[in-house]
C-alpha positions, 0 to 999 in steps of 0.5 A: 895771239894777244896781238891778233886779238888786240888788232881785231878789237881796235879794228872793231872800235875804229870802224864802229866809231867812223861808221864804216860799213863792213863786216864785224870780226870774231875770233875763236881759238882752239888748244889743238895744234895745227901745222901751217906754212905761214910764209908759203915758203915750205917752212912748216910750223905748229901753231894753235888752231883758230877760226876767224868769223866775219859777221854781216847782215848778209853774206851775198858772194858773187862767186855763189852766182858765178858757179851756178852760171858756169855749171848751167844751173840757171833755174837755181841762179834765178832763185838765188838772185830773187831771194837776194833781191827780196831779202836785201834790196827790198826797194826793187820790185820782184815783178819788175822785168828789169829787176836784174839790171836794177840790182846790178846798178844798185850793187855797182853804186853801193860798191863805188861809194863804199870803196870811196868811203874806205879810201877817204879814211885810209882804210884797206878792207882786205889787207893780207898780213903775210907774204901771200899777196906778192902782187899787191892785189889787196893793197889800199891803192888797188881797192877801186880796181878790185871793186871793178873786177868784182863787178865785171864778174857779177855781170858775167854771172848775170849774163844768161838771165839778161836779154840783149837790151838788158845786157847793153844797159848793164854794160853801160852801167859798168862803164859808169863805175869809174865816174861814180867812184871818182865823184864820190871820192872827190866829194869826200876829200873836199869835205875833209879839206873844208871846201865848199862849192866847186873849183877847177883846181880842187882835184889837183889840191887833193891829189897834191896833199895825198902825194905828199903824204904818200912820199913821207909816210904821213899818218893819214888820220892825224894829218887830216884831223890836225888840218881840221884843228889848225888856224889858217894864220898858223898854217900860213906861218908854218908854226905848229904846236907840239900837238900838231905833230903830224903837220909839223912832220909833213912840213919838215920832211917834204920840200913841197909842203909850203907849195901845198899850203899856198894852194890850200889857203888860196882855195879856202879864201875863195869861200866868202865870210868863212871863219876858222870855227866854221871851217873846223866844224865842217871838217870835223863833222 
């Protein structure tokens, strides 16, 4: 229990400090015991009861719309959607005949940007800390696809309220999700690496580093933090102070780290009149 509370406090502090938009968490523990099967294997044990309360400015759930569509309660569906738009998407005109299409577009864009933001800090929003997620549905690498799945379900829920033209527009908007997500993902990681402008190999350099980190189990936060602290001359020499332990570990544990460094240095040297201090300031900003 103490470990659980500590994890929640750390989650709150971490997400607040990096300005990640997500739910805040509260925990209420009861003295009353409950029977649980924590590993879903038939081994039931008695534990203290607890309620995890997630708090947010809004609690808009796609499933709340889905159930109304499936039961054919379209008047209630329309009322709920209008309420959500009025309360949480105030820039959408309530008398706009295309308001549901605009709403879908806004939700899609915000979803793509939000998940790209999570990925840029190595954060998994819906990590399941037990064995119920055997297929890895909630793994960090699946978040973008789960976002797309949720948007598909949202559009299915909206479908009865859309004209044929509006549905065609919405389907086109849905097809743009991967591009919007990858563009934001690309922008965020370019900033983390201190890049300015656009170069053909930027995506390759980003993917190369992430692959090295995945192969070695590198510390996500400290690898990028220490890249923002190291000088280019020290990076080129491969001589890291003890404080740069994440880079040192990556250098010693992957044979292709030097190849990444050469590509990274070539890219940074394309930035005219750029100093270590300027690059470090950008990366740490």
